[in-house]
N, C-alpha and C positions, 0 to 999 in steps of 0.2 A: 052250228059249226060251219066255218067258211071253207069252201072248196079251194084247193090249190091247183086244180086242173085248168088248162087254157081253154079258149073257145073251141067249139067243134070245128068251126071254119077258121083257120088261122089267118085268112086274109081279111076277115071281118073287122079286125082292129084297125086296118088301114083304109077302110071304106071312105071314099072321098078324097084320099090323099095319094092315090096311086101315081099321079103325075108328078107330084112334089117329091115323093120318095125316089122315084126313078131318076128324076133330075139330079138329086143329091148324090146318088151312088154312081151316076154316070159322069159327074164332073169332079168328084173327089175320091180319095182313097183313105181307108183307115190308116192311122199312124200310131205307132208304138215307139217309145224310147228304146233304143238299141242297148241291151245290157252289154257290159264288157265281155268280149269274146276273144279267147286265145287263138293264135294262128292254128290252121288245120294241122293235125297230128303233132301238136305241141307236146314236148316231153313233160313228164312229171319231174319234180326236183326234190331231192332230199339233201339237206345240209345237216350233217351230224357233227356236233362239236363236243369233244371230250373236255374234261376239266382237269387241269394240272397233270396232263399226260405228257411226259418228256419225249424228246426226239428218239430215244432208243427203247421205248417201252412196248413196241409192237414187234412181232416176229419178223415181219418184212423190213424192219429197220434194225434188226440185230438182237432182239430180245429172246430170252429163253421162255417167256410166257406164251402159252398156246393161244394164238389168235388166227385160227384157220380161215374164218370168214373175211377178216380184213386182209389177210395175206392173199386170199383169192381175188378180192377187189383189185389189189395191186397187180396180181399176176395177169388179170384180164383188163387192166386199165392202165393208168399212168400214175407214177409215183414221183413226187417232187422232193428233192433232198436239200433245197436251199430256199425253203419257204419260211416266212417270218410273220409273226403276229406282234401284239404289244405285250409287255412283260407282266401283265396282270389281267384278271378275268373280265371285269366290267369294261375296261377300255377296249379289249379285243372285240367284245360283243358289239359295242357301239360302232367300231370301225367296220366290222363285217356287215352290219345291217345297213349302214349309210354310205360306205365308200369314202368316209372322211377320216382324217387323222383324229385320234381320240380326244385330244384337248379341244379341237375345233368343234367336234360333235357335242362337247360339254361333259366328257367323261375322263377327266385327268387322273382319276384314282378309282378305287372301288366305291360303290354307291352306299357308303355308310357315313357320310358327313355332308355338311352344307355350309361351307365357309363364306359363300357370297361372291366368289370369283367366277367369271364366265366359263373358264376352262375346267372348272370344278363344280358345275351346277349339279352334276350327277343325275341328269336326265337328258335324253336326246333333245337337241335343240328343235324348236318348232318348224323351222324352215329347212329341215332335212327330209328327204324322201327315204323311207326304209325299204328294205327288200320286200317286206310283207306288203306294204302299200303298193309298190311297183307291180307285184304279181297279182294282187287282188284287183287292182284297177285295170289290168290287162286280161282278165278272164280266168285266172287260176283261183282255185280254192286255197286260202292262205291259213295254214294250220301250224300250231306250235305245241310241243310238249317239253317240259323240263324246266331248267333254271333260267330265269329272266335276268335278274340282277342289274336292271337298268332303271331303277326307281328308288329315290332316296328313302331312307328309313322312315322319315316322318309321314310318308304318304302310303304306307303299307296297310294301315288300319281300315276298318269298314267306313270310317268317315272320309277316306280319300284325302286329297283329290286323286282321281284315277287317270289323269291326263297322260301319265307315263306308264300306264299298264299296257300289257300286250295288245288288247283289242283296240285301244286308242292309238296304237302305233301300227295298225294295219292288219292284224290277224283276225280272221273270222272266228277261230276257235282257239282256246288255250286250256292247258291243264299242266299244273306243276307247282313250283315254288317261286315266289317273287324275290326271296332272299338269296344269299350267296351260297348256302349249304343247308343240309338238314340231316337228321337221323334217318338212315336208310331203312331201318326196321320200323321206326315209329316217327314219321315225318311230323315236324312241329306245326306246320300250317300249310295245307294244300289249298290251291285256288283252282277253280274252274271258271273259265271265261272271265266274268267281272265280279266274282264273289268268292269269299273264303268258304271252304267246305267244313262243316261241323262233323268231326269224328271223335267219338269217345274212346274207342279202343280198336286197334288193328288186329287182324288175325295173326296167329303166332308165326305163320310162314310168309307174312307180307315182306316184300322187298321192293324198294323204290324203283330201281331200274326196270324190273319186270312190270311194274304198274305203268310206267311211262310207255313201255312198248305195247302193252295191252291198249292203252288209250290211243296211241298213234295208229294202231291197226283199226280200231273202232272208227276213228275219224276218217281214215281212208275209205273204209267200207261205207260210211255214211255218204261220202261224196259220190262214190261210184254207183251206189244203189239209187241215188237221187238224180244222177245225170250220167248218161252213157259215155260221154267223151270228155267232159270237163277235166282238165289236168289239175293236179294239186301241187302246191309248194309246201313241203313239210320241213320246219326247222326243229330238229331234235337236239336239244341242248342237255346233254347228260349232267347229272349231279356228280357222277363218278368221273375221275377218281379223287375228287376233292375230299379232304377230311370232313367228317370222321371216317376212318378206314373201317368199313363194315362190309361183310360179305356173307353169302349163304354158306352153311357148313360144308356142303360138298365141294364148293369152289375153293374154300380155304384148304380143306384136307388134301386136295389134289396137289398142293404145293408144299405140303409139310416136309420139312427137312431140306427143301431146295435151296435155301439161302444160308445154311449153316457155314458155308465156306466164307461168307462175308463180302462186304462191298468191294474190297480191292480185287478179289478174284472174279466176282461177277462182272465188274466193270471191264476188266481185261478180256473176259470171254466175249462180252458184247462187242467190244472194239474189234476183236479178231473176226467175229461174224460179219460185222459191218464192212470190213475190207473184202471179205469173200463175196458178200452180196453186191458190192459196188455202190453202197449208199453213202460212203465217204471215199474221197479220191485216194488212190494209191499214194503213199508217202505222208498221209495225214498223221500227225503226231498225237499220241495219247498223253495229254499234259499230266504232270504230277497231281496228286490229290490237292484239292483247293487248300491253300495255306494263307489266304488273305485274312487280315484282321476282321474278326466277327463273322467269318465265313469258313473257318478252317475245319477240316475233317481229320479226325484221329485215325491212325492206322488200325485196321481191324485187329491185328495181333496184339495191340496195346490195350485193348478193352478187357474188362473183367469178364468172368464167365457169366455173371448175372446180366451184364450189358449185352453180351453176344447173344445169349438165349432170347432176351427180350427183343432186341433189335431185329433178329431173324424172324421172329413172329410177326412183327409189323409188316415186313416185306411179303410174307406169305399171304397176309390179308390183302395187301395192295395188289398182288398178282391175281388173287381171286376176283378182285373188283374189275381189273382189266379184262380178265377172262369173261366176266359177265357182260361187259360192254360188247365184246365180240359176239357173244351169244345173241344179244339184241339185234345185231346186224343180220345174223342168220335167221332169226324169226321174221324180220321184215322181208328178207329175200324170199323165204319160202312162201310167205303170204302173197307177195307181189307176183311171184312165178305162177302161183295157183290162179291168180286173177288175170294173167296174161299181160301184166303191166311192167314186168321187170326190164325187158329189153329197152323200152323207151322211157326209162327213169334215169335221170342224171343223179349219181350219188357222189357227194363230196364229204370226205371225212378229214377232220383236222383237230387240233387242240387249241385251247385259249392261251396257253403260255407253257413255259417249261416246267420241269419237276419242282415241287414246292419245298422250300426250306423252312416252312413255318413250324416244323417239329423241333427246330433248334438242334442242339447237340445230342440230347438224350432221347428225343421223341417223347411221347406221352401216351398215357391211357385216357387222358381227359384233355381234349383239344383246347378248351378255354384257358388251361394253365399256360400253354405255349403262347397264346395271344397276350397274356399278362406279361410274359417275358419280353415280347416284342414292344410292349408299351413301357418297358423300363422297370417293371416290378419283378424282383427276384424273390427267392425263398420258397417257390412253389414246386421246384423240381423234387421228384421223389421216385427214384429208380426202384427202390425196394417195394413201394406200393404198386408201381406198374408191374413189376415182376410177379408179385403175388396175384395179379389178376390175369395171368396168361391164359387161363382156361376160359375167361369171359371175353377175351379180346375178339373182335369181329362181330360179336353179338350186340344186342340192344343195350347192355349195361355199361359199355365202355365207348369212349369216343376217341380212338387212337389217331396218332399221326406219326409217320416214320421220321427218324433223324435225318439231318441234312446229308449224311453220308449216302443214304439211299437216293436222295434227290440228285446227288452227283452222278450216281449210276443211271438214273432215269435220263439224264442229259448227255450221256456218253456220246462222243468224246469231247463235248463242249464244256466250257468253263462256266461256273456260277449257276444261278438258279432263277426261278420265278422272282420277279421284282427287279433283278439286276438287268442292266442293259448290255452285258456281255452276251455272247451268242446263246448260252444255256438258258437265258431268260426268255428268248423269243423265237428260236429256231425249232420248228416242230414238224411232225409228220404231216403230209398232205397227199391225199389220194383222190383221184377222179376216175369214175367208172360210168360208162354209158355205152352199152353194146350196140344200140341202134345208131349212134352218132360219132363214135370214137373208134377209129380203126386200130391205132397202136395197142398192143397188148403186152403188158409186162415191162414196158420201157421206163427208164429213169430219166428225169429231167433235172438239170442242174442250174437252170436259170434262177436268178434272184427275183423272187416275187413276194408281195406283202398282202396281208389280209384285206387291205383297201382295194386290191385288184379283183377280189372275188365278185363283187356286185357287177361291175362292168363286163366281166368275163361271162357270167351267167346271162346277162342281158344280150350279149352278142350271140351266144349259143342258142338262145331261145327266140331271137328276133324281136326283142322288146327294146323300145327306145326309152332311155332315162330322161325324164323331163328336166327342164332348166328353171321352171317356176313352180311354186306351190302357194296356193292361197294368195296369189298376187305378189308374192315375194320371190326374188331370185334366190336360187339355191347356191350355197357356198361352192367354190371351185372344188371339184373332186380331187382326192389325193391319188387315187389309183387309176390304172388303165388295164384294158382287157389283155389277157395273155392267151386268148383262145388259139392263136397261131401255134404257140409252142406245145399245145396239147397234141397236135398232129405232126409237128415238125420239131424234132430235137435240136435242130440247128438254128431255130428262130432266136432272135435276140430277146433278152430280158426287156420287159416294158416298164421296169421300175428301177431307174438308174440311181436314185438316191432316196434316203429315208432317215428322218430323225427319230430318236428314242428318248423318252424321259419317264422316270417313275421314282417318286419320292426322293428326288434330287440326283439319282443316278442318271447319267446322260450318255448318249451315243449318237454317232452320225455315220451313215454308210453312203459311199459314193463310188460306183463303178469298181467294185472289188476291194476298196479300201475302207477301213473302219477306225474311227476314233472313239474312245470309250473311257468313262470314269467310273470309279467305285466309291460311292458316297459314304462318308463317315459322319453320322449325325452330329449336329452342334459344332461343326468346324466351319471355317471360312471356305466358301466356294473357291476363292482365289488361291487357297493353299493346296487345292487338289491337283494331282498330276493326271494328265491324259495319257492313255496308252494309244499306240498306233499299230494297226495290224493290216497286213496285206492278205485279206481273206482268200483271194484267188489262188494264193500259193500256200496259205497257212490257215485253213478253215477252223482250226481248233484254238486259234489265238495263243499259240505257244511262244511266239517271238515278238517282243515289243520293239518296234522300229522307230519309236519316237525320237531317239537321239540321232538316228541315221538320216531321217527325213523330216527335219523340223518344218520345212516349207509346206510339205503335204499335211502335217499335223495342224499347222496354223490355218491352212485352207479349210480343213474339215471343222475345226473348232469355230471358225468364223461362220461357216455355213450352218452349223447347229444354232448359233445365236440368231441368225436371220430367220431360220425356220421356226424357232421358238417364238419370236415376236409375231410371225405371220400366223401362228396357230394357237394363240392365247395360252401359252404354256406358263407364263409368269403369273403370280409369284412362285418361285421355287420353294420346295419344302426344306426348311432348315433343320428339321428334326426336333423342333421344340413343341410339337403337337398342336400348334395353333390351328392348322387346317382341320384337325379332327375335333377340336373343342369349340371353335367359333360356330354359333348357330344364329338363325334369324330370331329376332326378339319375340315373335309370336309363339315360338315353341314353349316359352315359359308359362303360358296360360294353361298348359296341361298339368303342371305340378300343383294341383289344387285338390281339396278333399273330393273323393270320388266314391260313390256308392255303386256296388255291383250286386244285382239281385240273382237269386237262384234261377237257373234256366237261361241266363245270359250266355251267349257263345263266348269262348275264350277271349279275354281282352288281349289284343295283339301285342306281341313281345316288346316292340319299341315304345308303344304307348304305355304299357305297363311299367316299363323300366323308368319312365319319368317320375313315377311315384316313390321310387326308392333309391335312385342312383346318387351316390356320393352325398348322402344326407342322413339325418335322423328321420325316422318315420314310425308310424303306428298303424295298427289295424284293429278295428272294433267290429265285433260280430254281434249282431242282434238276433237272438233266438229265443224260443220257449222250450227249454230242455225238460224232457220227461224221462223217467227211468226207462232204459232200454233203447233210447235213441243213440245212434252211432253213425259214423261216416266222416267224410272229409268236410271240414268247414271252409277252408280255402287252401289253394295250392298255387305256387308260382315257381315255374322252372321244370327241370327234367333231370335225367341221369347225369347231365353235365354240370349241374349246379342249381340249387333252388332251396325252397323251404315250404313247409306245409304245417297246418294245424288240424288235428282230427280228434274224434272221440272214439275209443275202442273199448268195449267191455266196461263202459261207465267211467273210463279214465281219460282225462285230457292229456294230449301229447303234442309236442312241438318237434318236428323233424327238420334238420338243417343239413343239406347236402353241399359241402364245401369242396366243389370240384371233384367229387367222387369219395370224399371222406365224410362219413355220416356221424352226426351228433343227434341223439334223441333225448329229449328232456321230458321226463314223466312229471306232469303237473298235478297229479292226484285225482281223486274222485271228484266228479262234477255233481254238486247238490241238485236234487230235483227242484224244479222251479227257477233255475238259473236263467237270467235274461240276457246277460252279457258276458262275453269272454274277449280276450284280446291279446295283442302282442305289441311290445314297445322295443324298438331297435334304436340303439344309440351308437353313433359313429365315434369311437374313442380315439381315433388316430392310428397311424401306422398300418392302415389297411385292415382294421379290425372293427367288428361290431360287438356290442353287448346286447343280449336278448333277455327280455323279461316277459313272462307269461302272466296275464292278469285274469282274475275272475271277479266280476262285480267290483272292478277298479282296485282290487287288492292284488299285489304281486304274490304269486304262489310258487314260482320257480324261475330260475335264471340260468344263463349260460354265457361264459366269457370267451374272448379270443376267437370268435367266429370270423373267418375271412370275409371281407367285404366282397360281394359279388360284382364283377365288372367285366370289361372286355367282351361284351355282348351276352354275358350270363346275368340273370336267367334267360335262356333262349326260348323257352315257352312262356306264354303270357299267363295271366291270372285266371284261374277257375274258381268258382264258388259252388260249394255243395258236391264237388267231386274233383278228381284229378285225372284229366283226360290225357290220352296218348302216352308219351314217355313219362313215367312217374318220378316224382321227387324221391320217394322211398320205394325201392324195389321189394323190400320185405312186405310192406303193406300191399303193394300191387299183387304179389304172389298170393296173399291171403284173400284179397277182396276185389282185385281188379281196380276199376276207377273209384270204387268205394263211395257210391252215391249216399248222401246223408239221408237218413230215414225220418228224422224229426222235422219240427217246424223251424225253418231258417228264413228270417225276414230279409236279411241282406248283410253285406260286409262293406265297411267303409274304410278306405285307405286315407291316411292323413299325412301327407309329406311335410317334413319339418325343415329346419335350417340346413343349408349346405354345410358339409364338413369343411374343416380348415384346409384339407388337402384336395378339395374338389377341383376339377379341371377349370371350372368357371373362375374360381379365385386365382388360379395360376394365370389365366388369361388377363384378369384385371392387373395382376402384378406386372406382366409383360407390357401392358399398355401404359401403366404408370411409369415403368422404367423407360419406355420409349419417349415419353414426353420430356424427360430430363435432357434429351439430346436435341430437342427441337430448337 
């Protein structure tokens, strides 16, 4: 056995070298590379971003929803009432992290397409420095929990590439969803750091917002226990209050009956409270209900009893979600106070855009139905079905969204909604709280500022210099400027004199109190659109169109928008013909090939799985050795929002199809002992319908017609083999068996994508290209 002890005389090892060793240590010093070190007593930073929270949804901005923690931040900090973001989620996130206008950052729309234009790359450009990189490189621990939504769909799978994932954009730690939304009770795909988490089943009391808060607290504790003074930067990006509207039972129950008076009455009440609080100027008008084409809101008194009862329930859930967001602030505050870190922590709270109109006119109990309506496919509205599910709403079995009447309330007193470039699309709450560094308490600021200003403001407050080069490349010119002066001085000037807006063809331009804005109608000539002109300094709710009175001012702003659009790679504009959503790089086609998935494989990621079935005929072959008594799930694709599954229960083969909440179950009969193959054949028959055939040993044993083609991001959970993980396709099966792991011998499941359907988007794209060549 070899001894690990040193020599009895430690100087013996240097015998004969005493002079040399002394010379070395007398003429040189040890050298270590200096790690990034934050300034002494540097503050912690928490940027909390809510999702689809409107200007009027917090108590301190006029809401009836209980938000005592956020109200306290406002009462002991500074509240901005003229703060603006971009009119959609991914664009705001890109601008917030980089300080760039969203098209220039590469995020012209949400990150669910890849049309091949620089402004719509749907990942942050390489030569941009993110807030995470800035603080990591200056000695902060860089942490993130929540919704990322800055990575194109094609890069979400385990195959990557991961260059646009959070860790590659500067975060040391990450926990959350890379997608734009998820089921709050049963998230479809959680990620930790650089990998997806495999979860078969969530606890019955799981709730996504609580999980994110738990993870945030754990990350903070890890940093502080590992280093006594190192500050942290935490980006907490809530999934709430984006659809699906889901809340914990006690939070929903708290608001039961609160919205029976309807959106007209609640909007008026919020408006009156806003005047009392001073978050809107005296004399601000409350505009009539939105009446613009494709955006109009019906008077509450003109709705049916079924509509009123259903719509009120949607808002009760929404209120419960806002309440839960507020609770998350309270939990962080209590923990930071116990650690002694609260006073020297900068807290920023805001939202990524205004209240969402994605629920359309009637709302929905199944979110993907409304996305179909936005894509131009109708026939999926079903108020009676929604009403029949009132008792399920807010729980894991439904994926609701409120109607646009409630979005109008969320944005009180502003016009229009998320996506629009009117003020309701991008004017949001903004609160800054920092006991150790911010003297004003409870003051209101009216300076016009934009989300691109946040990065330079935090840099100034924390003494950090934003670099001008990255990896040898110059950084793009920043769009924002620090407004740190106005935090302490209400009389300070705005540092953001002008700003362009664009989203799906809606356009707007702000300059020193004036705004020009258009409301886009898809598939109409841009030259036919009229621009409105508003003097926001005197009319913040855009109640008076001054275009006819001040044509010179209007022309000035329209020309300025054009210049800004060219400077920020905004073009080409979206005409409403879906080209930007359909166009894909040619290498995506290589994914639509026969694919075998073996038992034990983690869930095939949703976008990757969708390539096997989307807008085409397709088949599934199951290779098994069936013996009497074997049962369980053979394969499942989707969740409670839409999907399909094949399973064996009590010796009988069944096919379950969830058509956006409407279930079809096909009994395919007994499975003979010794069966080696079963399968499914799906034929796209046109008009958005599938025909399903169940086969055993290549023989059709059962069929179902007129099943709605799943699209608009459904199925939203990927493919499982041998069980149905997380949110199930069939709730009845889940209640009886949970994930229903297959008990027999299952060798594998092979998906076989077939020909594209006649009405597939790719064929529409070919038609447009062919039509375009005729005019060359």
